[in-house]
C-alpha beads as a LAMMPS data file, in Angstrom:
LAMMPS data file: protein, C-alpha beads

229 atoms
228 bonds

1 atom types
1 bond types

-500.0 500.0 xlo xhi
-500.0 500.0 ylo yhi
-500.0 500.0 zlo zhi

Masses

1 110.0

Atoms # bond

1 1 1 375.377 231.173 -22.932
2 1 1 371.856 232.074 -24.063
3 1 1 370.793 235.721 -23.705
4 1 1 368.826 236.599 -20.579
5 1 1 365.566 237.626 -22.183
6 1 1 363.972 238.244 -18.768
7 1 1 366.221 241.234 -18.112
8 1 1 365.516 242.675 -21.565
9 1 1 361.763 242.313 -21.068
10 1 1 362.025 244.165 -17.752
11 1 1 363.999 246.895 -19.465
12 1 1 361.446 247.424 -22.223
13 1 1 358.522 247.028 -19.801
14 1 1 356.889 244.354 -21.908
15 1 1 356.523 240.610 -21.181
16 1 1 356.246 238.433 -24.275
17 1 1 353.669 235.702 -24.432
18 1 1 355.665 234.107 -27.249
19 1 1 359.380 234.457 -26.518
20 1 1 360.065 232.864 -29.889
21 1 1 359.115 236.188 -31.448
22 1 1 361.596 237.961 -29.222
23 1 1 364.353 235.522 -30.162
24 1 1 363.555 235.982 -33.839
25 1 1 363.709 239.780 -33.486
26 1 1 367.218 239.496 -32.074
27 1 1 368.533 236.949 -34.588
28 1 1 370.785 238.516 -37.211
29 1 1 370.422 237.212 -40.817
30 1 1 374.050 236.065 -40.715
31 1 1 372.998 233.158 -38.492
32 1 1 370.910 231.675 -41.304
33 1 1 373.685 232.247 -43.834
34 1 1 376.307 230.617 -41.630
35 1 1 374.277 227.602 -40.638
36 1 1 373.149 226.936 -44.186
37 1 1 369.638 225.938 -43.217
38 1 1 366.274 227.560 -42.600
39 1 1 366.633 229.767 -39.522
40 1 1 364.109 232.454 -38.681
41 1 1 365.855 235.806 -38.464
42 1 1 364.741 239.381 -37.987
43 1 1 364.437 240.818 -41.506
44 1 1 360.690 240.223 -41.840
45 1 1 360.038 241.572 -38.334
46 1 1 362.177 244.596 -39.176
47 1 1 359.976 245.246 -42.227
48 1 1 356.879 245.085 -40.034
49 1 1 358.379 247.135 -37.198
50 1 1 359.446 249.882 -39.595
51 1 1 355.806 250.343 -40.642
52 1 1 354.484 250.262 -37.069
53 1 1 357.120 252.787 -35.993
54 1 1 356.206 255.087 -38.868
55 1 1 352.490 254.988 -38.007
56 1 1 353.099 255.660 -34.306
57 1 1 355.416 258.613 -34.838
58 1 1 353.358 260.041 -37.693
59 1 1 350.297 260.054 -35.458
60 1 1 352.196 261.718 -32.598
61 1 1 353.561 264.455 -34.846
62 1 1 350.188 264.955 -36.534
63 1 1 348.367 265.348 -33.220
64 1 1 350.991 267.443 -31.407
65 1 1 351.610 269.942 -34.216
66 1 1 348.237 270.693 -35.845
67 1 1 349.502 273.902 -37.458
68 1 1 352.565 272.347 -39.116
69 1 1 352.403 271.411 -42.796
70 1 1 353.337 268.110 -44.412
71 1 1 356.911 269.077 -45.378
72 1 1 358.255 269.850 -41.887
73 1 1 356.329 266.893 -40.453
74 1 1 357.988 264.574 -42.970
75 1 1 361.434 265.944 -42.138
76 1 1 360.798 265.618 -38.411
77 1 1 359.731 261.999 -38.810
78 1 1 362.829 261.315 -40.912
79 1 1 365.055 262.616 -38.132
80 1 1 363.296 260.474 -35.554
81 1 1 363.599 257.239 -37.510
82 1 1 367.023 257.621 -39.096
83 1 1 369.610 254.895 -38.537
84 1 1 371.612 256.855 -35.984
85 1 1 368.564 257.536 -33.829
86 1 1 367.354 253.936 -34.018
87 1 1 370.804 252.592 -33.161
88 1 1 370.914 254.926 -30.177
89 1 1 367.495 253.708 -29.065
90 1 1 368.866 250.166 -29.226
91 1 1 371.886 251.124 -27.122
92 1 1 369.658 252.751 -24.510
93 1 1 368.194 249.313 -23.745
94 1 1 371.573 247.571 -24.244
95 1 1 370.168 245.624 -27.180
96 1 1 373.693 244.855 -28.379
97 1 1 374.045 242.454 -25.433
98 1 1 371.143 240.326 -26.673
99 1 1 371.853 240.070 -30.402
100 1 1 372.210 236.539 -31.742
101 1 1 374.967 236.656 -34.348
102 1 1 376.951 234.249 -36.475
103 1 1 380.549 233.632 -35.484
104 1 1 381.726 235.588 -38.492
105 1 1 379.515 238.586 -37.723
106 1 1 380.613 238.513 -34.091
107 1 1 384.273 238.514 -35.148
108 1 1 383.557 241.408 -37.515
109 1 1 382.284 243.538 -34.596
110 1 1 378.704 243.209 -35.799
111 1 1 377.396 243.588 -32.270
112 1 1 378.319 247.269 -32.263
113 1 1 377.342 248.012 -35.862
114 1 1 374.697 250.700 -36.180
115 1 1 372.848 248.893 -38.955
116 1 1 372.498 245.689 -36.912
117 1 1 371.286 247.627 -33.870
118 1 1 368.809 249.745 -35.815
119 1 1 367.422 246.684 -37.607
120 1 1 367.037 244.750 -34.349
121 1 1 365.251 247.677 -32.708
122 1 1 362.724 247.850 -35.538
123 1 1 362.344 244.071 -35.439
124 1 1 361.660 244.295 -31.704
125 1 1 358.842 246.758 -32.384
126 1 1 357.435 244.326 -34.931
127 1 1 357.653 241.466 -32.434
128 1 1 355.827 243.454 -29.730
129 1 1 353.144 244.347 -32.275
130 1 1 352.559 240.709 -33.238
131 1 1 352.663 239.508 -29.655
132 1 1 350.614 242.201 -27.935
133 1 1 348.926 244.344 -30.556
134 1 1 349.209 247.943 -31.702
135 1 1 348.699 249.667 -28.351
136 1 1 351.483 247.665 -26.715
137 1 1 353.801 248.468 -29.614
138 1 1 352.795 252.132 -29.471
139 1 1 353.543 252.246 -25.748
140 1 1 356.987 250.743 -26.286
141 1 1 357.803 253.212 -29.080
142 1 1 356.671 256.263 -27.100
143 1 1 358.561 255.179 -23.967
144 1 1 361.687 254.696 -26.045
145 1 1 361.497 257.952 -27.978
146 1 1 360.658 259.996 -24.907
147 1 1 364.320 259.654 -23.894
148 1 1 365.523 261.209 -27.146
149 1 1 362.818 263.765 -27.902
150 1 1 361.048 264.387 -24.598
151 1 1 357.446 265.527 -24.861
152 1 1 357.953 266.840 -28.406
153 1 1 357.161 270.430 -27.486
154 1 1 359.214 271.603 -30.478
155 1 1 359.275 269.879 -33.822
156 1 1 362.615 268.340 -34.855
157 1 1 364.133 269.779 -38.015
158 1 1 366.495 268.403 -40.633
159 1 1 366.701 271.388 -42.992
160 1 1 370.478 272.003 -43.047
161 1 1 372.135 270.926 -39.801
162 1 1 375.720 271.544 -40.993
163 1 1 374.883 275.020 -42.243
164 1 1 372.915 275.832 -39.118
165 1 1 375.762 274.686 -36.881
166 1 1 378.316 276.717 -38.825
167 1 1 376.130 279.819 -38.601
168 1 1 375.789 279.484 -34.807
169 1 1 379.501 278.866 -34.239
170 1 1 380.767 281.588 -36.568
171 1 1 378.543 284.139 -34.853
172 1 1 380.917 283.742 -31.897
173 1 1 384.177 282.717 -33.582
174 1 1 385.829 283.120 -36.996
175 1 1 386.699 279.402 -37.011
176 1 1 384.473 277.013 -38.937
177 1 1 383.649 273.549 -37.578
178 1 1 385.580 270.608 -39.002
179 1 1 384.451 267.026 -39.505
180 1 1 386.510 263.884 -38.996
181 1 1 385.619 260.289 -39.847
182 1 1 386.856 258.383 -36.802
183 1 1 385.589 254.920 -37.670
184 1 1 384.302 252.944 -40.636
185 1 1 383.140 249.357 -40.571
186 1 1 381.258 246.772 -42.595
187 1 1 381.654 245.394 -46.111
188 1 1 381.904 247.722 -49.092
189 1 1 378.220 247.378 -49.937
190 1 1 377.045 248.090 -46.376
191 1 1 379.439 250.548 -44.746
192 1 1 378.840 252.389 -41.481
193 1 1 380.691 255.635 -40.822
194 1 1 381.179 257.439 -37.523
195 1 1 382.041 261.113 -37.632
196 1 1 383.008 263.722 -35.029
197 1 1 382.490 267.461 -35.495
198 1 1 385.182 269.637 -33.913
199 1 1 385.336 273.335 -33.131
200 1 1 388.352 275.035 -31.595
201 1 1 389.721 271.684 -30.448
202 1 1 386.484 270.556 -28.781
203 1 1 384.390 267.622 -29.964
204 1 1 380.817 268.896 -30.175
205 1 1 378.996 265.840 -31.480
206 1 1 379.209 262.392 -33.017
207 1 1 377.125 260.916 -35.798
208 1 1 376.624 257.622 -37.607
209 1 1 375.580 257.154 -41.212
210 1 1 375.750 254.950 -44.290
211 1 1 377.909 257.597 -45.992
212 1 1 380.417 260.186 -44.811
213 1 1 377.970 262.945 -45.697
214 1 1 375.175 261.348 -43.676
215 1 1 377.492 260.823 -40.697
216 1 1 378.563 264.475 -40.833
217 1 1 374.936 265.622 -40.861
218 1 1 374.155 263.425 -37.856
219 1 1 377.198 264.787 -36.007
220 1 1 375.962 268.315 -36.701
221 1 1 372.496 267.421 -35.367
222 1 1 374.080 266.024 -32.184
223 1 1 376.152 269.194 -31.787
224 1 1 373.078 271.409 -32.235
225 1 1 371.230 269.454 -29.554
226 1 1 374.198 269.866 -27.200
227 1 1 374.503 273.595 -27.833
228 1 1 370.797 274.142 -27.311
229 1 1 370.971 271.858 -24.219

Bonds

1 1 1 2
2 1 2 3
3 1 3 4
4 1 4 5
5 1 5 6
6 1 6 7
7 1 7 8
8 1 8 9
9 1 9 10
10 1 10 11
11 1 11 12
12 1 12 13
13 1 13 14
14 1 14 15
15 1 15 16
16 1 16 17
17 1 17 18
18 1 18 19
19 1 19 20
20 1 20 21
21 1 21 22
22 1 22 23
23 1 23 24
24 1 24 25
25 1 25 26
26 1 26 27
27 1 27 28
28 1 28 29
29 1 29 30
30 1 30 31
31 1 31 32
32 1 32 33
33 1 33 34
34 1 34 35
35 1 35 36
36 1 36 37
37 1 37 38
38 1 38 39
39 1 39 40
40 1 40 41
41 1 41 42
42 1 42 43
43 1 43 44
44 1 44 45
45 1 45 46
46 1 46 47
47 1 47 48
48 1 48 49
49 1 49 50
50 1 50 51
51 1 51 52
52 1 52 53
53 1 53 54
54 1 54 55
55 1 55 56
56 1 56 57
57 1 57 58
58 1 58 59
59 1 59 60
60 1 60 61
61 1 61 62
62 1 62 63
63 1 63 64
64 1 64 65
65 1 65 66
66 1 66 67
67 1 67 68
68 1 68 69
69 1 69 70
70 1 70 71
71 1 71 72
72 1 72 73
73 1 73 74
74 1 74 75
75 1 75 76
76 1 76 77
77 1 77 78
78 1 78 79
79 1 79 80
80 1 80 81
81 1 81 82
82 1 82 83
83 1 83 84
84 1 84 85
85 1 85 86
86 1 86 87
87 1 87 88
88 1 88 89
89 1 89 90
90 1 90 91
91 1 91 92
92 1 92 93
93 1 93 94
94 1 94 95
95 1 95 96
96 1 96 97
97 1 97 98
98 1 98 99
99 1 99 100
100 1 100 101
101 1 101 102
102 1 102 103
103 1 103 104
104 1 104 105
105 1 105 106
106 1 106 107
107 1 107 108
108 1 108 109
109 1 109 110
110 1 110 111
111 1 111 112
112 1 112 113
113 1 113 114
114 1 114 115
115 1 115 116
116 1 116 117
117 1 117 118
118 1 118 119
119 1 119 120
120 1 120 121
121 1 121 122
122 1 122 123
123 1 123 124
124 1 124 125
125 1 125 126
126 1 126 127
127 1 127 128
128 1 128 129
129 1 129 130
130 1 130 131
131 1 131 132
132 1 132 133
133 1 133 134
134 1 134 135
135 1 135 136
136 1 136 137
137 1 137 138
138 1 138 139
139 1 139 140
140 1 140 141
141 1 141 142
142 1 142 143
143 1 143 144
144 1 144 145
145 1 145 146
146 1 146 147
147 1 147 148
148 1 148 149
149 1 149 150
150 1 150 151
151 1 151 152
152 1 152 153
153 1 153 154
154 1 154 155
155 1 155 156
156 1 156 157
157 1 157 158
158 1 158 159
159 1 159 160
160 1 160 161
161 1 161 162
162 1 162 163
163 1 163 164
164 1 164 165
165 1 165 166
166 1 166 167
167 1 167 168
168 1 168 169
169 1 169 170
170 1 170 171
171 1 171 172
172 1 172 173
173 1 173 174
174 1 174 175
175 1 175 176
176 1 176 177
177 1 177 178
178 1 178 179
179 1 179 180
180 1 180 181
181 1 181 182
182 1 182 183
183 1 183 184
184 1 184 185
185 1 185 186
186 1 186 187
187 1 187 188
188 1 188 189
189 1 189 190
190 1 190 191
191 1 191 192
192 1 192 193
193 1 193 194
194 1 194 195
195 1 195 196
196 1 196 197
197 1 197 198
198 1 198 199
199 1 199 200
200 1 200 201
201 1 201 202
202 1 202 203
203 1 203 204
204 1 204 205
205 1 205 206
206 1 206 207
207 1 207 208
208 1 208 209
209 1 209 210
210 1 210 211
211 1 211 212
212 1 212 213
213 1 213 214
214 1 214 215
215 1 215 216
216 1 216 217
217 1 217 218
218 1 218 219
219 1 219 220
220 1 220 221
221 1 221 222
222 1 222 223
223 1 223 224
224 1 224 225
225 1 225 226
226 1 226 227
227 1 227 228
228 1 228 229
């Protein structure tokens, strides 16, 4: 059954003039590989959406934090557009339900893979930009990121999340946090790792990354957000 694009458009609060762009944004490259013929997929739109996303968030950070220097601004932007954050943005609008995948990718649990979700989210931004222009794309980005970062009254930081978490926890307990890889998926050249950080038997946060180290850092960031609640 074909995806219900009407429900997705209601969710993102944008109505496409050209729904072909929307379909392309949701079409995984595996479809073209499997069918063995020219099929438009989302890699080019992802490339475009990545640039639009960077401009929108750079402008927001630049305008909201006039006293902050380039270094912290760059780190804040990196946190906002990392793969874990983008995959979570995709899940917030249930984008996994609309992905158009090859049979092989579907069987390989590609619908839940962070890389596929993050890529589709960026491609969706690119599609909105082409269909409606920069202001429509900017509106979509800001609505989406408001859920994760609110009004951006404090600048996100990526300095040393694991060290920062350990310092906070060991101020109250002699036990250090521990990290566990709970899931790994994808081929060897494109692995996705999911990690949980534990402290005194309690799971404090989960993170996704293209390496175990990256997943641990993302889990620490999630735990810090929870602790600062």
